[in-house]
C-alpha positions as CSV (number, residue, x, y, z in Angstrom):
1,X,-61.5,83.9,-2.7
2,X,-58.4,82.3,-1.2
3,X,-55.1,84.0,-1.6
4,X,-53.5,82.0,-3.7
5,X,-55.9,81.9,-6.5
6,X,-56.1,85.3,-5.4
7,X,-52.6,86.3,-6.6
8,X,-53.3,83.5,-9.7
9,X,-56.0,85.1,-10.5
10,X,-54.0,88.9,-10.8
11,X,-51.1,86.8,-12.8
12,X,-53.7,86.1,-15.0
13,X,-54.7,89.0,-15.5
14,X,-51.3,90.7,-16.6
15,X,-50.2,88.8,-18.3
16,X,-53.9,88.9,-20.8
17,X,-52.5,92.2,-20.8
18,X,-51.8,93.5,-24.6
19,X,-48.0,94.6,-24.7
20,X,-47.1,97.9,-25.6
21,X,-44.0,99.9,-26.7
22,X,-44.5,103.2,-25.6
23,X,-47.1,105.0,-23.1
24,X,-47.8,108.2,-25.0
25,X,-47.9,110.9,-22.3
26,X,-45.9,113.2,-23.7
27,X,-46.9,117.3,-22.2
28,X,-49.2,115.3,-19.6
29,X,-49.8,116.9,-16.3
30,X,-48.7,114.2,-13.4
31,X,-48.5,114.7,-9.7
32,X,-45.4,113.0,-8.1
33,X,-46.1,112.0,-4.4
34,X,-43.9,109.4,-2.3
35,X,-44.8,106.9,-0.7
36,X,-42.1,106.0,1.5
37,X,-39.3,105.7,-0.5
38,X,-41.1,104.6,-3.4
39,X,-41.9,107.2,-5.8
40,X,-44.9,107.5,-8.2
41,X,-47.5,109.5,-10.3
42,X,-50.1,110.3,-11.2
43,X,-52.3,111.7,-14.0
44,X,-53.9,115.3,-12.9
45,X,-57.0,115.2,-14.6
46,X,-57.4,112.4,-11.3
47,X,-56.0,114.6,-9.6
48,X,-59.6,117.1,-7.1
49,X,-57.1,117.8,-3.8
50,X,-54.2,117.3,-2.5
51,X,-54.5,117.9,1.5
52,X,-53.1,117.5,4.5
53,X,-54.3,114.1,6.3
54,X,-57.0,114.2,8.7
55,X,-57.8,111.9,11.3
56,X,-58.6,107.9,9.7
57,X,-61.6,106.4,11.0
58,X,-61.3,103.1,10.5
59,X,-64.0,100.8,9.8
60,X,-64.6,97.3,11.0
61,X,-63.8,94.2,8.2
62,X,-62.5,96.9,5.6
63,X,-60.5,94.7,2.5
64,X,-57.1,94.6,2.2
65,X,-55.7,98.7,1.1
66,X,-58.0,100.0,2.7
67,X,-57.2,102.0,5.9
68,X,-60.4,103.2,6.9
69,X,-62.7,107.1,5.4
70,X,-62.5,110.9,6.4
71,X,-65.1,113.8,6.8
72,X,-63.7,115.9,4.0
73,X,-66.4,118.3,3.0
74,X,-68.8,116.8,5.2
75,X,-68.8,114.0,3.2
76,X,-67.9,110.5,3.8
77,X,-64.5,109.2,2.3
78,X,-62.7,106.3,1.3
79,X,-59.3,106.2,2.4
80,X,-56.5,103.4,0.9
81,X,-52.7,102.8,1.2
82,X,-52.6,102.3,-2.4
83,X,-49.1,100.3,-2.5
84,X,-51.1,97.5,-0.8
85,X,-53.3,97.9,-4.0
86,X,-49.9,97.8,-6.4
87,X,-47.1,95.3,-4.6
88,X,-48.7,94.2,-1.7
89,X,-47.8,95.3,0.8
90,X,-48.1,97.9,3.3
91,X,-47.1,101.4,3.5
92,X,-44.5,102.2,6.6
93,X,-46.6,104.4,8.8
94,X,-45.7,108.1,7.8
95,X,-48.9,109.5,5.6
96,X,-49.3,113.4,5.9
97,X,-51.2,113.8,2.7
98,X,-54.5,113.0,1.3
99,X,-54.3,112.7,-2.5
100,X,-58.5,112.8,-3.3
101,X,-59.0,111.4,-7.0
102,X,-61.7,110.6,-9.0
103,X,-63.3,111.6,-12.5
104,X,-66.2,113.5,-12.9
105,X,-66.8,114.0,-8.0
106,X,-64.4,112.4,-5.1
107,X,-64.5,108.8,-5.1
108,X,-61.4,108.4,-3.0
109,X,-58.3,109.1,-0.8
110,X,-54.5,108.7,-1.0
111,X,-52.8,108.5,2.0
112,X,-49.4,109.7,1.0
113,X,-46.4,110.9,2.5
114,X,-45.9,113.5,0.5
115,X,-46.8,115.4,-2.3
116,X,-44.4,117.4,-4.8
117,X,-45.5,118.8,-7.7
118,X,-46.9,118.6,-10.3
119,X,-45.1,118.8,-13.9
120,X,-45.5,117.5,-17.2
121,X,-43.5,114.6,-18.9
122,X,-42.3,112.6,-20.8
123,X,-43.1,108.8,-22.4
124,X,-43.3,105.9,-19.8
125,X,-42.2,103.1,-20.4
126,X,-44.9,100.0,-19.6
127,X,-44.6,97.8,-17.2
128,X,-46.7,94.3,-16.4
129,X,-45.6,94.5,-12.8
130,X,-49.6,95.5,-11.7
131,X,-53.5,95.7,-13.3
132,X,-52.0,99.7,-11.4
133,X,-49.2,100.8,-12.8
134,X,-48.9,102.1,-16.2
135,X,-45.6,102.4,-16.7
136,X,-42.1,104.3,-15.2
137,X,-41.7,107.5,-16.0
138,X,-37.6,108.4,-15.8
139,X,-36.7,105.1,-15.1
140,X,-37.2,105.3,-11.8
141,X,-40.9,107.0,-10.8
142,X,-44.3,104.4,-11.0
143,X,-46.9,105.6,-13.5
144,X,-50.1,104.6,-10.9
145,X,-53.1,104.3,-13.5
146,X,-56.7,106.5,-12.3
147,X,-58.6,105.4,-14.7
148,X,-57.6,101.9,-13.8
149,X,-57.9,102.8,-10.1
150,X,-61.1,104.2,-9.6
151,X,-62.3,100.6,-11.5
152,X,-60.2,98.2,-9.2
153,X,-63.0,95.1,-8.1
154,X,-61.0,95.7,-4.9
155,X,-62.3,98.7,-3.9
156,X,-65.7,97.9,-4.5
157,X,-67.8,95.8,-1.7
158,X,-70.5,95.0,-0.2
C-alpha cells in the first residue's frame, strides 16, 4: 500500500465516523502519561501494568510505529511509539516507562516518557484527529481509545 493510499484510507475512516456531542467519561479512571510535550490519557481498564522501560530489542522489517520487543515476565511483548500511530511523527528519544495494555492479557507495550497519575475525569470533548483518539480532556490532554488501539490493523502483521 502506498503512503498516499494509506493517508486517504485513514481520512476516509475519520470522515465516516459519526459525530458525537461529547464522550461520556465522567467518573472514569484514567492513567495520565506523556510523550515528549504531548499529554495523553487512557482508561485504566486497558492498563495492566506500568513498569520501567527495559531495553527494547529491535526487530527487522517491523511496520512503522513498532520500536521492537521486550522480555516482560518471561514473555515477548511488542513495544510501540503511540505518537507514530496517532499523528505519523515519531516521539523524540526519551521514553523511560512501559505502559502495558490489553483487555484480558498483556497485548502491547507503549513506550512513554512519564506515567503521571491515575484520576477520575470529567467529560471529554470529541475530536476527529485520529481513529485512535476518543477526545480531549480539559482542553489539552488527548484521550487514547484503548479498545481501538488494541484492534488497530496496523498492529497486526504476518
